[in-house]
N, C-alpha and C positions, 0 to 999 in steps of 0.2 A: 249416415257416417255408423260409425262404431261408439259405445259407450266413451271406451277411454279415448276414444278423438277427442269426444264431444270434451270429455274432462280435460285434456291436452290445450283443446281451445280456449276454455274457459279459465286456465291458469294463465294464458300467452295474454290475454285481456285483461284481465285482472293488473297484471305484472304492467302490463305498458301506460294503465290508468292508473296506478302507484307511480309510477315511475312521471308520467304529465303531472300528477300530483304535486310534485315536487319539485316543479320546474324543469323538469327536461323533455327533449325534442324528439318526438321518434322519428327519425330517418327512415328504417324499412323495418320490415316483419318478414319472418322467414324465407332470409337471403340463403339461396341453394347454391351450391358449385358440385360436382364431383367429388365424393368423398367426405363432405361438410355439410352443415348446417347452422347459420345463428337463429336462433330465435326474434333476437330484439335486439338493433341497433338503435344508441340513445345518443345523447348529446346533451352538452351542460355546460357553459363557462368554460370551453377551451378541452372539455374532457372528452372523449367517446368513449361508452362502453359497449362493450358487446355482450351479450346478456344471454345466458343460457338458463333457459324456466323449468326444473325440476315440479311436476305435477302429481301428489301424493294422494289416493284415497287415506281418509279419518283411520287411525289405526294401523294404516300400514306397517310393518316389521323393516324396510330401509326407507334412508335418509335418502333426500334427494339429490344432497352433496356429494354421499359417495359415489353416488353412481358417476358421476364427472369426476373418471378417473384418467390414467396419464395416457389410452388412449384415444377416448372421447374428449381431450384436452388437445392433443395432435390435430384431430380435426378441427374442433375450431379455431384453433389458431392455421392453419391453413386456411379454412374459409374469411377468417378476418384480415389475413394478409391480401387474400384477393379482391377482396371488399375496398380494402386501403389503396391496392393498384387502379382500380376503377374509379374510385370516387376518393380520392383523395382528402386527410383530414387534417386539421389541423392541432395541436397544442397535442396534448396526454393520452393514450389506448390503455383501458384497463379493460381487463373480463372478470364480471361480476356473475351471483348462481343466484336465483331468484326457487326458493323452495316455497309450493304452496301446498295447500291442504284442502280438499274439498270433500264433499260427501260422497258416500257411498250410491247415492240416488241416482237414479238413469238419466233427470236433467242436473249434475252436479250446481249445489253451490260452494262459495269458497270460505273456507273459515278461519286461515289463518296464512300467513306469509312469514319467513324466514328472507330477510335477503342478505347476502353478502358481497359487500366490496370488496375489490382487487383479492377475489378468490383464488386467482392463482397469476402467473404468469408467464411469457414467452418463456424466460429460462426455467420454470421450474416441471419438465417435462416426467 
């Protein structure tokens, strides 16, 4: 695996643990369809959250939230629609973005997280 891939996996693992510590149940990770992927699907109290994780090296000039542009949102919504077709969910659905900062070391350590609840919805493409 590449260092970049290791960083991404470290970020996703950190966010999964972050959500579980806050009472969320992780339903699946890395749900893939043709043309889209959802990093984490989590549920809590009648809410299903589709979470996009953006992991960045410390000092990166680009924020992770900025990488979730209209094209990326469209892919996430398409994947979420398919997930719901295959796994009916009750209650509300939302799209969250987690921005994780990690060290530049070969084996990354998580430095921090910014978590954006309801970062976008299916009406704001």
